[in-house]
C-alpha positions as CSV (number, residue, x, y, z in Angstrom):
1,X,0.0,0.0,0.0
2,X,3.0,2.3,0.5
3,X,3.8,2.0,-3.2
4,X,0.4,3.5,-4.0
5,X,2.0,6.8,-3.1
6,X,5.2,6.3,-5.2
7,X,5.8,9.2,-7.7
8,X,9.3,8.5,-9.1
9,X,9.9,6.8,-12.4
10,X,10.0,4.2,-13.8
11,X,6.4,3.1,-13.3
12,X,6.0,0.4,-10.7
13,X,4.9,-3.2,-11.1
14,X,3.7,-5.0,-8.1
15,X,4.1,-8.8,-7.7
16,X,0.8,-9.8,-6.2
17,X,-0.4,-13.4,-5.2
18,X,-3.5,-14.4,-7.3
19,X,-5.5,-14.8,-4.1
20,X,-5.3,-11.0,-3.6
21,X,-6.5,-10.1,-7.1
22,X,-10.2,-9.4,-7.6
23,X,-12.3,-9.2,-10.8
24,X,-15.4,-7.0,-10.7
25,X,-17.9,-8.8,-8.5
26,X,-15.2,-9.5,-5.9
27,X,-14.2,-12.8,-7.6
28,X,-10.9,-14.1,-6.3
29,X,-8.4,-15.4,-8.9
30,X,-8.3,-19.0,-7.7
31,X,-9.4,-22.3,-9.2
32,X,-13.0,-21.3,-8.7
33,X,-12.7,-18.1,-10.6
34,X,-15.1,-18.3,-13.6
35,X,-12.3,-17.8,-16.2
36,X,-9.8,-20.0,-14.4
37,X,-12.3,-22.8,-14.1
38,X,-13.2,-22.4,-17.7
39,X,-9.6,-23.1,-18.7
40,X,-9.7,-26.3,-16.5
41,X,-13.2,-27.6,-17.3
42,X,-14.1,-26.0,-20.6
43,X,-17.2,-24.3,-21.8
44,X,-19.5,-26.0,-19.3
45,X,-17.8,-24.1,-16.4
46,X,-18.4,-20.7,-18.1
47,X,-22.0,-21.6,-18.9
48,X,-22.6,-22.6,-15.3
49,X,-21.2,-19.3,-14.1
50,X,-23.4,-17.2,-16.4
51,X,-26.4,-19.3,-15.6
52,X,-26.0,-19.0,-11.8
53,X,-24.8,-15.4,-11.5
54,X,-27.6,-13.3,-12.8
55,X,-28.0,-10.4,-10.4
56,X,-30.8,-7.8,-10.9
57,X,-29.3,-5.3,-8.4
58,X,-26.1,-4.4,-6.8
59,X,-27.1,-6.0,-3.5
60,X,-28.0,-9.3,-5.2
61,X,-24.6,-9.2,-6.9
62,X,-22.6,-9.0,-3.7
63,X,-25.0,-11.1,-1.6
64,X,-26.0,-8.2,0.7
65,X,-29.3,-7.5,2.4
66,X,-31.1,-4.7,0.5
67,X,-34.0,-4.1,2.8
68,X,-35.1,-0.5,2.3
69,X,-31.5,0.7,2.0
70,X,-30.7,3.6,-0.3
71,X,-28.8,2.3,-3.3
72,X,-29.7,-1.3,-2.8
73,X,-31.6,-1.4,-6.1
74,X,-28.9,0.1,-8.2
75,X,-27.7,-2.0,-11.2
76,X,-25.1,-4.6,-10.5
77,X,-22.4,-2.9,-12.6
78,X,-22.3,0.2,-10.4
79,X,-19.2,0.8,-8.2
80,X,-19.8,3.3,-5.3
81,X,-16.3,4.9,-5.4
82,X,-16.3,5.8,-9.1
83,X,-16.9,9.3,-10.2
84,X,-17.9,9.9,-13.8
85,X,-20.2,12.2,-15.7
86,X,-22.5,9.6,-17.2
87,X,-23.4,6.5,-15.2
88,X,-24.2,4.2,-18.0
89,X,-23.9,0.4,-18.4
90,X,-20.7,-1.2,-19.6
91,X,-20.3,-1.1,-23.4
92,X,-19.8,-4.2,-25.5
93,X,-16.4,-5.8,-26.0
94,X,-14.5,-6.2,-29.2
95,X,-17.0,-7.1,-32.0
96,X,-20.0,-7.7,-29.6
97,X,-22.4,-5.0,-28.5
98,X,-23.7,-4.5,-25.0
99,X,-26.8,-6.6,-25.7
100,X,-24.6,-9.7,-25.6
101,X,-23.9,-9.2,-21.8
102,X,-20.8,-8.4,-19.7
103,X,-17.9,-10.6,-18.7
104,X,-18.5,-10.5,-14.9
105,X,-22.1,-11.7,-14.7
106,X,-24.9,-13.2,-16.7
107,X,-27.1,-13.5,-18.7
108,X,-24.9,-13.5,-21.8
109,X,-25.4,-14.8,-25.3
110,X,-23.7,-17.8,-26.9
111,X,-21.6,-15.4,-28.9
112,X,-20.3,-13.8,-25.7
113,X,-19.4,-17.2,-24.2
114,X,-17.6,-18.1,-27.4
115,X,-15.7,-14.8,-27.4
116,X,-14.6,-15.3,-23.7
117,X,-13.5,-18.8,-24.4
118,X,-11.6,-17.9,-27.5
119,X,-9.7,-15.1,-25.7
120,X,-8.8,-17.4,-22.8
121,X,-7.6,-20.2,-25.0
122,X,-5.5,-18.0,-27.3
123,X,-3.9,-16.3,-24.3
124,X,-3.3,-19.6,-22.5
125,X,-1.6,-21.1,-25.6
126,X,0.6,-17.9,-26.2
127,X,1.6,-17.4,-22.6
128,X,2.2,-21.1,-22.0
129,X,4.5,-21.2,-25.0
130,X,6.3,-17.9,-24.7
131,X,5.8,-16.7,-21.1
132,X,4.3,-13.4,-20.1
133,X,6.1,-10.1,-20.8
134,X,4.1,-7.0,-19.6
135,X,6.3,-4.8,-21.8
136,X,5.3,-6.7,-24.9
137,X,1.8,-7.7,-24.0
138,X,0.6,-4.9,-21.8
139,X,0.2,-4.6,-18.1
140,X,-2.6,-6.1,-16.0
141,X,-3.8,-2.8,-14.4
142,X,-5.9,-1.8,-11.5
143,X,-5.7,-0.3,-8.0
144,X,-5.6,-1.2,-4.3
145,X,-8.6,-1.7,-2.2
146,X,-8.2,-1.2,1.6
147,X,-10.8,-1.5,4.3
148,X,-8.5,-0.8,7.2
149,X,-8.1,-4.5,8.1
150,X,-6.9,-6.0,4.8
151,X,-6.3,-5.2,1.2
152,X,-6.8,-6.5,-2.3
153,X,-6.0,-5.5,-5.9
154,X,-9.0,-4.7,-8.2
155,X,-8.1,-5.8,-11.8
156,X,-9.5,-3.2,-14.2
157,X,-7.6,-4.2,-17.3
158,X,-6.2,-7.6,-18.2
159,X,-8.7,-9.9,-16.4
160,X,-8.1,-12.7,-19.0
161,X,-4.3,-12.5,-18.6
162,X,-4.7,-12.6,-14.8
163,X,-6.9,-15.7,-15.2
164,X,-4.4,-17.4,-17.5
165,X,-1.4,-16.8,-15.3
166,X,-3.4,-18.1,-12.3
167,X,-4.3,-21.2,-14.3
168,X,-0.7,-21.7,-15.2
169,X,0.3,-21.8,-11.6
170,X,2.0,-18.5,-11.1
171,X,2.3,-17.7,-7.4
172,X,3.0,-14.0,-8.1
173,X,1.4,-11.9,-10.9
174,X,2.8,-8.6,-12.1
175,X,0.3,-5.8,-12.0
176,X,0.5,-2.0,-12.4
177,X,-1.6,1.0,-11.4
178,X,-4.1,2.1,-14.0
179,X,-3.2,5.7,-14.9
180,X,-6.8,6.9,-15.2
181,X,-7.9,5.4,-11.8
182,X,-7.1,6.2,-8.2
183,X,-4.2,4.1,-6.9
184,X,-6.0,3.2,-3.7
185,X,-9.6,3.2,-2.5
186,X,-9.8,3.3,1.3
187,X,-12.8,2.7,3.6
188,X,-11.8,5.8,5.6
189,X,-12.9,7.9,2.6
190,X,-16.2,6.2,2.0
191,X,-18.3,9.2,3.0
192,X,-16.7,11.0,0.1
193,X,-17.3,8.4,-2.6
194,X,-19.4,9.8,-5.5
195,X,-22.5,7.6,-5.0
196,X,-22.5,8.3,-1.3
197,X,-21.9,12.0,-1.7
198,X,-24.7,12.2,-4.3
199,X,-27.2,10.5,-1.9
200,X,-27.6,7.6,-4.3
201,X,-26.2,5.0,-1.9
202,X,-26.1,5.0,1.9
203,X,-22.7,5.0,3.6
204,X,-23.0,1.6,5.3
205,X,-23.9,-0.2,2.0
206,X,-21.0,1.3,0.2
207,X,-18.6,0.1,2.9
208,X,-20.1,-3.4,2.8
209,X,-19.4,-3.6,-0.9
210,X,-15.7,-2.7,-0.3
211,X,-15.6,-5.3,2.5
212,X,-17.0,-7.9,0.1
213,X,-14.0,-7.2,-2.2
214,X,-11.5,-7.6,0.6
215,X,-13.0,-10.9,1.7
216,X,-13.4,-12.0,-1.9
217,X,-15.5,-14.8,-3.1
218,X,-15.1,-17.9,-5.3
219,X,-17.6,-19.5,-7.7
């Protein structure tokens, strides 16, 4: 966490155990991660994930009690500590539009499942054959999450590469801070997070979402 404040060049790469990496949804990079299990079991694992994980709200996604809480009915793709002008759903990826679904929960189309599998298998073959060089292939990027008791690294770019390296048995994965994102999100600042400040989510719910990331979950 000290390195989140590093300002000298060259840019830093951190060597992080896969168990401390998180995909959106708080999924730990371990054998139960949807992409890691897809590399081990094939298409059936990915279909199972997208069939089972179909949240309608942010509380459903993180397994939290919504009750009458402000923000509990927000869409599952929302992140309480993100500030942006337009709060719109994630766009499509590569050749597929948003109507095909997103990578980190279902439902998705058959085309989306095929796209995810193709990316995973191509990366697995290339990295298994040639190794992983961030300078040549691009960094796995994100930022640190800290709730005051523990920390994790939220992968915002390179989730497929992180899954492949996990599947290949790497015990440390090189990651870098994403330039357009904060380097660290801390629970101590949760009253200032954009959704909380705007009154769109109550303070306690926002903190519980961060805590879900620190704990992590597996499929």
